[in-house]
C-alpha positions, 0 to 999 in steps of 0.5 A, a space after each residue: 174734858 173737851 180737849 180729850 174729846 177733841 183729840 179722840 175725835 181727831 184720831 190723834 189719841 191712840 194707844 200707840 201714841 202713848 207707847 202702851 199698845 198691847 203685845 203678845 208673849 210671841 213678840 220676843 218680850 224677854 231676853 235669854 240672859 234674863 231667862 237664865 237668871 230666872 232658871 237659876 231661881 227656878 231650880 232653887 225655889 220651884 223645881 221641887 214642886 213643878 218639876 225640873 222641866 216645868 212638867 208638873 210634880 206636886 204642883 201644876 205644870 208651868 208649860 204646855 197646853 193646860 198651862 196656856 189654857 189656864 192663862 189664856 188671854 191674861 196679862 203677864 202681870 197676873 202671872 208675875 203677881 201670883 209668883 211674887 205673892 203666893 210662891 213658893 208654896 211654903 214661903 209665899 212673898 219671899 221672892 222679890 219683884 225682879 226675881 218674879 219677873 225673871 221667873 216669868 221669863 224662864 217660863 216663857 223660854 221653857 214654853 218655847 216663846 222667842 227671846 229678844 234683845 230687851 228684858 221683860 220689865 215692870 212697864 211692859 207687864 200689863 200690856 203683854 198678854 198670853 195668847 188666846 187658847 180655844 177651850 173645850 165646851 163647858 165650864 171647868 170646875 173652879 177649884 182643883 182637887 187639893 183646894 176642894 179637899 182643903 176647903 171642905 173635906 179637911 176642916 169638916 173631917 177634923 170637926 168629926 174627929 174631934 168628937 172623940 175627944 170632946 163631947 159636943 153636948 158638954 161644951 160651954 157655949 162661947 160668948 158673942 164675939 167682942 170688939 174688934 169684930 171678927 166674923 170667924 169668931 162670931 160664926 163659931 158661936 152661931 151653931 155650937 155643940 152638936 149643930 156643928 157636927 150635924 153640919 160637918 157630916 152633911 158637908 162630908 156627904 155632899 162632897 161626893 158629887 164634887 169629887 166626881 165632877 168631870 174636868 176637875 184637875 189635881 193640883 199637879 194638873 192631871 185630871 181627877 180619875 173620876 171614871 175609875 172604879 176604885 175612885 168611885 168606890 173610895 168616894 162611895 165609902 166617904 159618903 157612907 161614913 158621912 151618912 153614918 156620922 149624920 145619923 149618930 150626930 142627930 141621935 146625939 150619940 157621943 160614944 159612937 164617934 170613936 168607931 165613926 172616926 176610925 171609919 172616916 180615917 180608913 176611908 180617907 187613908 185608903 184613897 190617899 195611899 193610891 192617889 195622893 201619897 205616891 212618891 211622897 206623903 201628905 200630897 207631895 207625890 209627883 205621881 198622884 192622881 195616876 
């Protein structure tokens, strides 16, 4: 420890001395040959979601202002990790580490960052960063619209839909979770029967302000159309169904949920037809949120 302190005090201990000085993606950190390899992988594995030119389709853009803003000042290793661990969306983890690094090189080339002679490699990932981008005042919502729908609307709508098939009042209470302990299994035993329906109805109703939050993005990187009259109407219709479901649930009115499920399905489908399913079903449309 004394040796390290002495070296630090004398100024000899420097990042440059150990070859780990930081650099920017503007410093020619990849080669054109590497980017070409990455482009082949991109066209085969990524273009269907992110667009032929990385402009964004059902997935977000991988070039341009919104992409750089999202990755502002972050090390390139974070991007490579995300590619390797979460992409492609329907087959995460199927790309090798080298393929993921090559894809990052292709992304840099598409973003018009200069190429150099050496390839981007594992050793250079952590010390290579995206440039800092000045972001607009105010914090953006954490999740995009697709994540919000999957996290709240989708699971809770399914709880309500399920009441058509199973009377919550007739369900046998689940026994406490056994070993090995599982929090999800345990949680499903805490609020059984109609209590789960009560809570799902509240979740659907309270989702409305989140669907209208300024600055939220769709999964493809486009802004959620929170100011459009039809979007506001669709959100209002969802709220109305949520409140109706809550009243019926509190009354323990099992028979009412056939009609409520139809109304909830219509509220979801009306919005999906306009904003989600353009160009493809189940959220695959490249022009959704337009």
